[in-house]
Each structure stands twice: as structure tokens, then as C-alpha cells.
N, C-alpha and C positions, 0 to 999 in steps of 0.2 A: 504494500500500500504506500501511497504518497501522502505525506503530511506537510502542509504549509503552516508554520507558526508565525503569525502576523502581529507585530507590535506597531500599532498605528502611529502616524505622525501627529503627536499630541499638540493640541492648541487649547488655550484656557481663557480666551476672551469672555468676559462676563461671568466667570466662575468664581465661587468662593473657595476654590481649591487651596488647601493649606500646604501642600507638598512642594518640594523643589521642582522647578520647571526645566532644569537642565537634564541632559541625557544621563542615564544610569544603565548598567548592564542588566538585561532581563534574565536574572538568575533562574527563574522558574522555567523559561524556555530553554536555557542551557541544559538543565537536568532532563527536561522532557525529550529534547533532541537526543541526548545520550541514551536514554532508556529505549526510545523508539528504534534507534539504529542498532542497539543491542539485539532487538527482536527481528532485525532484518528489514525494517521499513526505510524508505527514502525520505529525507527530511530537508525542507528549505526553511531556514530561519530568516524571515524577511523583516528586517528592522527598519521600518520607514522613519522612525524617529531619529535614529542615528544617521541615516543617509538622506534625510530631508526629502523623502519621496512624496509627490502629490498623489492624488487618488488614481489618476490615469496611469502613472508609473507603477503603482501597486497592482493595478489590474493587468497591465502588460506582463509583469513578471509572473503573476499567477497563471495567466493564460499560457505562457511559455512552459511553465512547470506542470500544468494540468493536474492539480492535486485531487486525491479522493476525499480528503478532509482538509478544511481550513480552520485553524484555531485562532480565535481573536480574544484578546484580554480586555477587561473593562477598567483597568487601572495601569498607570505607567510603572511597571516593575514591582516586585514583592515589597520593596522598601515602603511603598505607599498604599498597600492594600488596606491598612487600618485607617487611612485618611484620604480616600480616593475622591476625585471629582464626583459630586452627587449625580451629575448628568451623564447620559450615555451618548451625547451628540457625536463625538469623534468616532467611537465604534459604530454607531448607526450609519454615519456617512460612509465609512469604510465598507461595511457589509452591503449597503445599497449599491456601491460601485462594483463589488466583486461577486455578488450573489450567484450570477449565472456562470461563473468560471471557477468558483471555489469548491465545488463538490458539496459535501455535507459540512455545514457551518457549525462549529463547536464553540460555545461561549464559555470562557473561564474568567475567574477574578472575583472580587468582593461582591459585585452585584449578582453574578451568577450564583454565588454561594448563599447570599442572604435572601434575595428575592428572585429565585430562578424562573418562576413562571412569568413574572413581569419582564424579566430580561429577555426571555425567549420571544415574547410578543413584540417588545420594543425593537429588538435587533432583527427579527425575522430569522433567528437561528433555528437550527434543527435540534441541537443538544446543548444542555448546560451541565457543567460539572460543578458539584457543590464541594467546596473545600480545596485542598491541595491536589492538583490534577495530574502531576507528573506520572504517577503510577497508574492512573486511570486510562490515559490515552492508549496504551497498548491493548487494553481490554476493549476499548471502543472500536479498534480496528477489527475485532472479531465479529462485530455486528452490534447495532445499538440495542435491539431487543435482548440479545443474549447477555450483553454487558449489563443491562438494567436488571436482568434476572439474577445476576451474580453479585452485583454491587448495589449499595444503598445510597449512592451519591450521584445518580444520574437523573436528569429531568429531560424528557424529549417530547417532541411534537410530532403527531401523526394524524393526518386527516382532520385537522382543526381541533384535535383533542390533545391535551397535555397530560403526560403520564409522569408522575413525580415520585421520587424516593427522597427522604428528607434528612438523611444522616450525612454530614460532610465527611469527605475523605481526609484521613490523616496519614501522611507519608511515614514510612519507616526510614529513619535518617541514615542508617548504615547501608541502605540500598542505593543512596544517591552518590554518584562518583565525584571525584575531583574534576572540576570543570576546566576545559581548555577553550580559549577563544582565539579566533584568527588574529594574526598580528595587525592586520589593517583595522580591526575593530578596536584593539587596544590603542593603537596610534591615534585614532580619532577621539578617544575618550580623554579629553584634556581637563574635564571638570573634576575638582577635588571636593566631594560633598562634605559640607559642614566644616571646612577648613578655612580659617580666617587670619591666622597669624603670619602666613607667608604666601608668596605667589608660587604657583606650581612650576616645577622645573622639568617634570616628566609626566607621563600619563597617570591617570587615576584608575581605580577599579573598585568593585563592590564584591563582598563575600559574606557568607554567614558561617558562624561556628555553632549556632544553635537555632532552634525554632520554638516559638511559643513562650509563655510566661505563666508562672504559678500564681500570680496575683490576679485579682478581678476588680480593677478600678472601674468606676461606673461609666467613665467616658470612653473606654477602650473597646473598639469593635474588632475583637480578635476571635470570638468564640465560634464563629462559623468557618474559621480557617486559621492556621497557625496558632492554635490555642494551647494545647498541653506542651509543657516545656520538654524538649528533647535536644540532646547535644550530638554533634557530629564526631566521629572518631578522630582523635588527634592526628593520626598518620594521614588521614584523608585531607584534613585542614592544611597541614604543612605541605603536602604534595601540591595542592592547588595554589597555595601561597608561593611556593618556590617556582611554580610555573609562571605565575604573574611577574615575579621579580626577574626571572630570566628574560621576560619580554620587555623589560625596562620600566615596569610600573614603579612609581615613586611613593604613592600613597594609596592605602586601602581603607575603605569604609566598611565596617562590619555592620550589617543591617539587622542583627539580632534584636528582637523586641527587648531583650534583657541580657546584655553582655555581662556575665557573671565573673567574679574573681576566680580564675582557673589558673592556678600556679604553673602547672606543667606547660600550658600553652604560652603563658607570658614569658617563662624562662626560655622556652624554645625560640621565642621571637627576638630575644635580646641581641643575638649575634647576626640576625638577618638584615639589619640595617634598613628597616622599613618604617615609614611613618604611617600611623593609622588613627581612625576616629571611631568612637563607639557611642551608644546610648545605653543608659543604665539607671540605677537608683543609687544615690550617694550613701544611703544608710546601710547598704550591703558591703561597702568597702571600708576596711580598716585602714589606718594610716600606713601600716606596713605594705598592704596590697596596693594602695594608691602610689606609693613610692616605686613599687615594682612595675606597676602599669606605666608610669612615666619612663622608667629605664627600658621597658620593652619597646618603646617607640610611640606611645600614644601622645598625640598632639592636640586632640580634641575630644572632649567628653560632654555629652548633653544629658542632663539628669532632670527628672520630674520632681520638683518640690510641690507644685500645684497650688498650695495654700500656705500662708504664713501662720495660720492658727491651727491648733490641734482639732478644733471643731470642724474647720473646713476640710482638713485632711481626712477626718473620720467620715464626713458626709460623702467624700469622694472615694471612700473605701480604700485608702492608700495603705493601711496597715503598716505605718511607718515605725521603724525600730528605734529611732532616735528622737529626742526632744528637739524643739525648734532651735534652741541655742546650739545644740550639738550639730545639727544640720549645717548651721552657718559656719561653725568652726571647721567642719569636715570639708566644706566647699573651699574655704580659704586655704586649708592645708593642701587640697588637690591642686590649686593654682600654683603652688610652689614647685610642682613636679610636671605639670601638664600645661602646655602653652595656652590653650583656650578652654575655659570651663564655663558652661552655660547652665543656669538654673531656670527651668520653665515654670511659669505660673498660669493658672486658669482663673478667670474672673469668677469670684464667688461673693455672695452677699454677706458672708461672715467676716470678710477682711476689710478693715478700715483702710481706705485708699491712701490716707496720709502715712499710716504705718507701713504700707506696702512700699511707698516711695522712699521712705526713710531707710527701709531695709535694702532696697535696690542701691541706694547711694552708699551704704556701708559696704556692700559687696563690690561695687564699682571702684571704691577706693583701694580695694585689695586686688583689683584686676579681674574679678569674676563678673560675667555678664548675666544679668537677670532680666528677662523680657518683661514688658508691660503685660499685665494679665490678659490672656486671650479668651474671647468668648467661647463657651463650650458648645460644640456642634453635636447634636444627639444622633450619631450615626446609627442607621438601622442595624440591629443585631447587638448593639451595645447594651449593657445593663440599664443605663439611663433612658434609652429609648423604650425598652420593654417595661420599665417601671411607669413610664408616662403613658404609653399607648398600647402596650401589649406586644405580641409577636408581630414582626414585620409582614406587611401585606403588599399588594400591588402598588399602593399609593405611599409606601413608607418614605421613599427618598424625597418626593415632593412635599410630604407632610413635614419632614424634618427640616427641609430647606425653608419652607414658608415660616415655620416657627422661628427659625434662626433669624431670618430677615426681619420679622415683625418684632422680635425681642431686642435686637441689638442695632443701634444706629451707628456705632463706631466699631469697625472691624480691625483685624490684625493688619499691621503695616505691610505684610506680604500678600495681602488679598486685594482683589479688585474692589475699589471703593464705590462702584455702582454696579453691584452684581445683579444678575437677572434671575427670574424664577425658573423652575424646572420646565414649565410649559413653554417659556420663551427660548430656552436653550436646546431642548430636544426636538427632533423631528417627529412627525407622526410615525406610527409603527411601520416598519418596512414591509410587513405583510398584513 
């Protein structure tokens, strides 16, 4: 069978999208390609974002490849599955252009995982995979009905009827190989995600050492995908990292939902002369491990403090291990060993704005960046969404966006300041 894995050429005009708009490696497609080829399938990874392809160019390349299956994602890379664009405009435009040359259209990503039936209708796709899809695609090649009978993570459309199974797939991490990327892909990847202390001298890349998170913060939409914490084998991580370094990569961003203190990994990285960035929780890092993190090459760490009050953190279900004063001290200590340290805040009614500003000023005097509190978006599938409206239905993304736009007049400084509603952003259903 022939599989085309399509990463659309993402555009974000009018969107409230929180994520970085630069290019990042589509790790999920890298794994999927390796697993499909292991089963003997032919795979085209068509990265329209990297190569700046317009819709006609995407269509031409698919027509030349003549795939049996075309897979399209609803978010730009795993790094942003937890904070995707609410709208499906770009995947819709892509599917509409390639529908008659793409074979069976398979939707993957956070929308397919959280609201699969609505995603099928909006995209005009044939199949949606719920959860992590890398291991599912080889089963799809055996036939949709057979796959649906064996797996609980497939939603498919037949004769205007939708047949759904509702349990998201969870990958076995030791089955995922060390990824290898073509040199031309690495050479084009000049962006260093979340690195601010120095200009890039060489290419950047993304990797993961683990997947999932044991915590259940109310704002985090991870439970339909990348939910349970699982780590990759150390040997596989180092194999992939060494491959990237041999290709000239200067900086790696680990996309882990929660990069944990893992001594054996950090000690193995000390002699590899690589700079890297992570996202984590500062309350999980002792001073000793923060010092080791810096020696291993970490130059950027982003941590979620979320609220300056114990009440606020409790309402957000942070389950924080440190008191607020200890959090502040740990952040300041981290800055002594790591070039860029960021503490994230979420807008809560429990925090006095003046106290927040005073705390930000204290951190800034020590070189730690704390952002202005960001409005909380109730992503479908997150605990806060389900507490407010129940399980996500066909209208979940529009409902969440309408609520967000009606509640907040001032948005994050990385967002469009005149965002549009979902009905303004999305096309009518492709079918």
C-alpha cells in the first residue's frame, strides 16, 4: 500500500492559536513512516509547511504519488497537540484540494481524537484515528472494517453513517524507533524553539524522551492523546540524538509534556556538547538536579507556576510540592545554571494583579522571565471543559472559542488581537 503523510502549510490569520508558528519536525509522522515501511508499505512524507507548498503543489505531488491512503493532521506537530488551533480551516482547505487524488483520507490529531465525528464531517475524511496513531496506520492498511473490529480507536464513515469506537490509542514507547531525517530537512530547520539567549549558529530539531504526564491540571487537554506518562528507552534516545548531532544540529527541543529529572540521560548528555530546551515543573527539580540539567546543556526551561496563590494552584489542580516562596527560590536558583528560565502564569480571579506584578518584577531582577497571566482556553477534552459543559460534542470547539472570546477582551501578546469565531474561520463541510 501507498501512504501519503501530509503536514499542511499552516496559516493562522484570525486564530487565537497559542503555539509557535515556526516550523517544527513532525515527530508523529516520522514514527508513522518508520512503522509503515517496516511493514513493507511505501510512504511519502509531504511536509508542505517546511517546503512552503501551496494547495496546487500539494495536489500535484499527491497525484504523482497516487496514494491508497492520505493522512492529514489537525495540528502542527505533536508539540502543539495540547494547544492546537481550534479551527480546522487549513486541513479543510487541504482535503478539499486533494480529495479526488488522495485515496482514503485519514484524519489524525487532537480534533480527530477529541471530536472524531465532527472532524470527519468537517474534513470530509473517511477515517479518524483517536489518540496516538503511529501504530494504528499499519492496521488501517489491512482494511478499515477489519481494523475497526480489532481496534477501539477508529471512527469511519460509510454510506453517510459514522461508525465510532471511543477509546484513544496509546502507543507502546519501546516500539517507536530512533528517528532519522533527511539532511535537507535538517538544513532547512533553522528555528530554535523557545531559545532566546543567543542566535542560532546551526540547525535546530525536536525530540521526545517521554510521552504523557501523571498530573491532571484542569487546563491541560492531554487525556485523549499523550496522557499516561511513558518514557523512551535511553539507548533509543541517545541513538536518535547522536544522529541529529552528526547532521550538524546545534540545539534540540524536547517536546515532552513533562521533562523529568532523569540522571542517566542528563549524565549521558554532558559530553555530547548539545544545547537543549525543555518544559517541566520546577517543584520536581532539586537544586542538585537543576545544576546537572545546566551542565548537561540545557539553555532553556519553561515551567508552569500558573498561580501565585496556593488557592489558585489548588483550583487548577496543580498538586504542587513546594510552597510559593520555595517556588520563587527554586526559579532563581535555576537561572544560575540555565540561560533562560520562564515561569508561566494563567489568569485566575484568586490572584491580586498588583501582587502578580510585584512578583514578576522580583523574578525579572534575578533574570527569570514570568509572563503576564494568560487567559485560560477551555480546550475540548480538558478537565475544565468537561466540568463546564460535559463531554465534548460536535459543537465543542466553537463553544469553547465563543466562551473565550466573550470572556476575555485582552489576549496573550502572541495571539491575534482581532480573532475570528469558528464559523468565520472554517469552511462548510467538505462533504
